[in-house]
N, C-alpha and C positions, 0 to 999 in steps of 0.2 A: 172509599168508603161504601158501605152497602147502601144501595139505592132504595131507601126505605119510605121516602116522601113522594113517590110518583103519584100523579093525580088519578084518582078513582075514575074509571070510565062509566059513564051513567048506564044504568041498567036498561033504560029504554033503548040504548043505541047498540046494545049486545045482540049479535045475531041469533037466530033462532037454534035451538039445540039440532045438532046433526047426529044422526044414528049411523053408526058403523056396523058393518057385519059383524055378527057375534060368532064366536065358534070356541069350543071348549069351556063354555060357561064364563067367558069373559064379559063383563058389563059393557055396555055401549059408553064411548067416550064422547061427551058433548063438546062443542067449539068454546064453551066457557072453560072447561076443565083443561082442554088443550093450551088455552092461552095462559091460565095459571101454571101450568106445567112448564111452559117456555119461559115465563118470568121467573119462575123459581130458578131455572137453568142459567138466565142472564144474571140474575143477583149473585149466584154462587160464583159465577166466572169473574163477574166486576170484582168481587171480594177477594178472590185470589189474585187476580190483577193488580189490585191496590196493594196488597201484601208484598207481591214482588217489587213493585215501585218502590215502596218505603225501604225495602232491604237494599235496593240498588242505590237510591238516594242516601242512605246511611253509609254505602261503601264509598261513593264518590264525594260526599260533602260531609266529612266526619264531624259529629257534633262537638262543639267545644267543651272540654272538661277541665277542672281544676288541677293544678301542677301537682304531682306527687313527688315523693323524694327522690325518684329517678328520673324526673323530667325537669329540666331547667326552667326557672320562672320566666326568663325572657322568651324562651321558645314557646310556652304555654300563651305568653301574651302577643306574640307575633302571629300564633295561629288565630288568636281571637280578633286581632285586627284583619286577618285575610278573609275570615269566614263571616264576620260581622259581630260575632261575640254578644255580650250582654251590656247594658249601659253602665253597670259597675264595675266591669273589668278594665283596667288600665289597658290602653291601646299602644302600639308601637310608636305613634306619634308623641304619647306622654313620656316615653322612654327617651325620645330624642329631645324633648322640650327641657328635661331636667339634666341633660348632660352639659358639662363645662365647657364654655366656648372660649377658645383662645382669642385675646386681644391683639389685632394685627397693629403693629407699630405705624406711626404717621411719618411719612418722609417728605421733606420739602428742601428749598433752597433759601439761603439767605446770604446776600453779598457775595454770590458764587460759591459759598460753601454748602455742604449737605447738612440739613438739620433732621434730627430724629426725635421723636416723642412717643410715649405709650410703650415703652419697653418694660418688661417684667423682670424682676431679679434673677440673676443666674450665679451659679458658682462657677470657680475657676479651676483649671487644671494645668499642669506642666505642658510645655509646647512640644515635647517629643515623647516617643513610646518608650524611651529609656533614658537614663541620665547621660549627659554628655560633658566634656570638659569645659570649665568657664575660662574666659581670658579676660578682657578688660570689664571692670565692673561698673556700677553706677557711682557717679560723682566726679569730682576734679581730677584731671590727670595732666601730665606733661607730654606724654608721647602715646601714640604715633602723632596725635594732633592735640596739641596743648588746648585746654578749656574744660568746660563742663561736659561730661559724658552722660546724656540723659537716658541710657540704656544699660542692658546687661549683654555683653557680647558671649555667645555661646558657640564653641568651636566643633560643630559637627560636621562630619564629612560631607564633601560636595554631593548633592543629589539625596540627602537625608530628608524624608518627607517632615514637614513642619505642621503641627496641630493648631488650629485655632483655639485659644484658651476658653472662651466661653460662648454662649448664645449672644446674638446681637445682629446688627445691619452694617454691610459694608459702606463706608464713606470714602475710600480711596482705593484704586485698584489700577495696577500696571506701572508704568514708569513714572517716577517722581523727579521733580525738578531740584531737590534739595541735597543730593548726593545719596539718598536711601536706595537708588536703583530700582530694579524691579520689585515691586512692593505691595503690600496690602495693609489697609487701615480698617478696623472693627470698632463700632461703637456698642458698648454693653451698659447695662445697669447692675450694680453690685451694691447690695445692702441700701438701696435707694440712691446711690451716687452715680453719676456719669461717669464711666470708666472708658477709656480708649487704649487699644492694643494695637501695635504696628509691628510689621514684620519686614525688615529690610535685607537688601542685597541678595534677594532670591534669584535662582536661575531665571533667565529670560524665558518668558512664555510657559512658565511651570505652573500656571493657573489660568483660568479663564473666567474668574469671577467678575461681576460687574456691580457698579455702585448701585446701591439701594436694595440689592438682594440681602435676604436673610439668612443667617448661617447658625449653626449650632456647634457647642463645643465638641471637639475632636473631628470637625471636618478639616479637611486638608487645605492649608493657606498655599501652599507651594512647596518648592524644593530648595534645599540650602544651596547658595551659589556665592557668587563674589562680585555682582554688578554694582554700579555706582562707585562712590568713594570707598573702596574696600581693598585689604591688602592680603586677602586669601579667603577661602570658604569659611563662612561663619553665619550665624543669625544675630542681627542687631535687633533685640527685642525691646521695645519700648512700651511703657505703661503710664497713663496720665489719669489722674483722679481729679475730677472738677477742673480739668485744664492745667493741673499742676503734675509735673513728673515725680514719679515715686520709684523705689528700687523694685524692679519687676518681680523677681523670685518671692521675696518675702510677703510682698501683697498677694501674690497668687497663692502661696501657702496658707496664708491667713484666711482666705476666702474659698478655699479648696472644697472639694465634695466630702 
């Protein structure tokens, strides 16, 4: 800015007028006149320098402006956060504070069994990318093993990828001791109910999931195989609702996307 508030020098301390040789009719220049001339040059130079400084600062640190139709609102708020902005402009921290936060499920152990709470509802989907032939269905049967069959057998070819039917948490992974073979068990919440999906007889080591990991629908459970008590390649798909077995495919269809 112009230096207009410089203290005035007392008149008594000003040096006596100095005469300079004259020539061509030029009036002599006193010491006071010379000082005033130098001061005017200094003020003019300072003003020019201040103008250049403002121009450079405006280039390096652009002033925050309101968003236009061509400027995303979030981008303008981000700029306001970086450069300081004004007190009435929402900052980037405000954007983060209103973003929805996912609730992580709580996982524990009870009597050696994994317990899961805090899940959110998920919709379900078919366990394969394409329809496959169905063999033994849900319910009582006499063969190949007499008794209640708590699953739907699906005769996909060996090595076919199996999809997890919905979001959830893994509660069993690897070899099972009840004939299920190399398996996976996932706990879900569907319409407020606790739901378990289980995938049996998969190829050995066809997944690397571990108990406690969270999964999403469409994640790969493993590959169709014939491990455990099996008479050929197929998926033995179990679905339990509130610990009661249900016919898997109708239930999945009723709660699908």
